C-alpha positions as CSV (number, residue, x, y, z in Angstrom):
1,M,0.0,-0.1,0.1
2,E,3.0,2.3,1.0
3,L,4.7,1.8,-2.3
4,S,1.8,2.4,-4.6
5,R,1.1,5.5,-2.5
6,I,4.6,6.6,-3.2
7,E,4.4,6.0,-6.8
8,K,1.1,8.0,-7.2
9,L,2.9,10.9,-5.5
10,V,5.9,10.7,-7.6
11,E,3.7,10.9,-10.6
12,K,2.0,13.8,-9.2
13,Y,5.4,15.6,-8.4
14,L,6.5,15.0,-11.9
15,K,3.3,16.8,-12.9
16,A,3.8,19.7,-10.4
17,E,0.8,19.0,-8.6
18,T,1.9,18.0,-5.0
19,T,1.1,20.0,-1.9
20,L,4.1,20.7,0.4
21,Q,3.2,17.9,2.7
22,E,3.2,15.6,-0.1
23,E,6.7,16.6,-1.0
24,N,7.8,16.2,2.4
25,T,6.3,12.6,2.7
26,L,8.4,12.0,-0.7
27,K,11.6,13.4,0.9
28,N,11.3,11.4,4.1
29,Y,10.8,8.3,2.0
30,F,13.7,8.7,-0.4
31,I,15.9,10.0,2.3
32,G,15.0,7.0,4.5
33,G,17.3,4.6,2.7
34,N,14.6,1.8,2.1
35,V,13.7,2.6,-1.4
36,A,12.2,0.3,-4.0
37,P,14.5,-0.5,-7.0
38,H,12.5,1.1,-9.7
39,L,12.5,4.3,-7.8
40,Q,16.2,4.5,-7.3
41,E,16.8,7.4,-9.8
42,Y,14.4,9.8,-7.8
43,E,16.5,8.9,-4.6
44,Y,19.5,10.8,-6.1
45,M,17.3,13.8,-6.8
46,F,15.6,14.2,-3.4
47,S,19.1,13.6,-1.6
48,Y,20.5,16.2,-3.9
49,F,17.9,18.7,-2.8
50,T,18.2,18.1,0.9
51,I,22.1,18.6,0.5
52,A,21.6,21.7,-1.8
53,K,19.1,23.2,0.7
54,E,21.9,23.2,3.4
55,E,24.4,24.9,1.2
56,V,25.4,28.5,2.2
57,L,27.4,30.8,0.2
58,E,30.1,32.2,2.0
59,K,31.4,34.9,0.0
60,P,29.6,38.3,0.0
61,I,27.8,39.2,-3.2
62,V,29.2,42.5,-4.4
63,I,27.0,44.7,-6.8
64,K,29.0,47.1,-8.5
65,K,27.3,50.5,-9.2
66,K,27.7,51.7,-12.9
67,T,30.2,54.2,-13.5
68,T,29.6,57.6,-15.1
69,F,31.4,56.4,-18.2
70,Q,28.9,53.3,-18.5
71,R,26.0,55.4,-18.0
72,N,27.3,57.8,-20.9
73,I,28.0,55.0,-23.1
74,F,24.5,53.6,-22.7
75,R,22.9,57.3,-23.5
76,L,25.3,57.5,-26.2
77,S,24.1,54.3,-27.6
78,I,20.4,55.1,-27.3
79,A,21.1,58.4,-29.1
80,A,23.0,56.6,-31.9
81,S,20.1,54.2,-32.3
82,F,17.7,57.3,-32.8
83,A,19.8,58.9,-35.1
84,L,20.0,55.8,-37.2
85,L,16.4,55.3,-37.2
86,F,15.9,59.0,-38.0
87,S,18.6,58.7,-41.1
88,V,16.8,55.5,-42.2
89,F,13.5,57.2,-42.4
90,L,15.0,60.2,-44.4
91,G,16.6,57.8,-46.7
92,Y,13.5,56.0,-47.2
93,N,11.4,59.1,-48.0
94,Q,14.2,60.3,-50.4
95,Y,14.2,56.9,-52.2
96,Q,10.6,57.0,-52.4
97,R,10.7,60.7,-54.1
98,Y,13.5,59.5,-56.4
99,Q,11.2,56.6,-57.5
100,A,8.4,58.8,-58.0
101,E,10.3,61.2,-60.1
102,K,11.9,58.2,-62.2
103,K,8.2,56.8,-63.0
104,F,7.1,60.4,-63.9
105,A,10.0,60.8,-66.3
106,E,9.2,57.4,-67.9
107,V,5.6,58.5,-68.2
108,S,6.5,61.8,-69.7
109,K,8.8,60.0,-72.3
110,G,6.0,57.7,-73.0
111,L,3.3,60.5,-73.4
112,E,5.9,62.7,-75.6
113,L,6.5,59.5,-78.0
114,L,2.8,59.1,-78.2
115,S,2.1,62.7,-78.9
116,T,4.9,62.6,-81.8
117,T,3.1,59.5,-83.2
118,L,-0.3,61.1,-83.1
119,K,1.1,64.4,-84.9
120,K,2.6,62.3,-87.6
121,G,-0.7,60.6,-87.9
122,E,-2.5,64.0,-88.0
123,N,-0.1,65.3,-90.6
124,A,-1.1,62.1,-92.7
125,V,-4.6,62.5,-92.2
126,A,-4.3,66.3,-93.3
127,G,-2.5,65.2,-96.5
128,L,-5.5,62.9,-97.1
129,Y,-7.9,65.5,-96.4
130,T,-6.2,67.9,-99.0
131,Y,-6.2,64.9,-101.5
132,E,-9.8,64.4,-100.9
133,K,-10.6,68.1,-101.6
134,A,-8.7,67.9,-104.8
135,V,-10.4,64.7,-105.8
136,N,-14.1,66.4,-104.7
137,K,-13.1,69.5,-107.0
138,I,-12.1,67.1,-109.8
139,L,-15.3,65.1,-109.6
140,D,-17.6,68.1,-109.1
């Protein structure tokens, strides 16, 4: 009965569903030394937890304050980031303007070519009109 209860508690523990009391029960079971062979791997884990809980750091933790130089570098990097973003924005706007001007020039060239062709056609039609007048005078 005890072994099946421990197995259920181990399953709950692995799913992170145990209470503190159930975890203490597991710890006591695995530290007790009378562990079933198929649960031996968990014995090492719980014994490690017990040992790690008792460890104490003997060196004091020293937190270094940031120097003025470090703060200035941080501020400078932020300012450089903003300058970079601003220049990319301006460069993109200039690129868009350049593309628009380039497209306008291409469309203007196409329209000028069309206009030239239409003028040639108009001159040809005018010549036909003159020819038609001459034919009508002869026929009348």
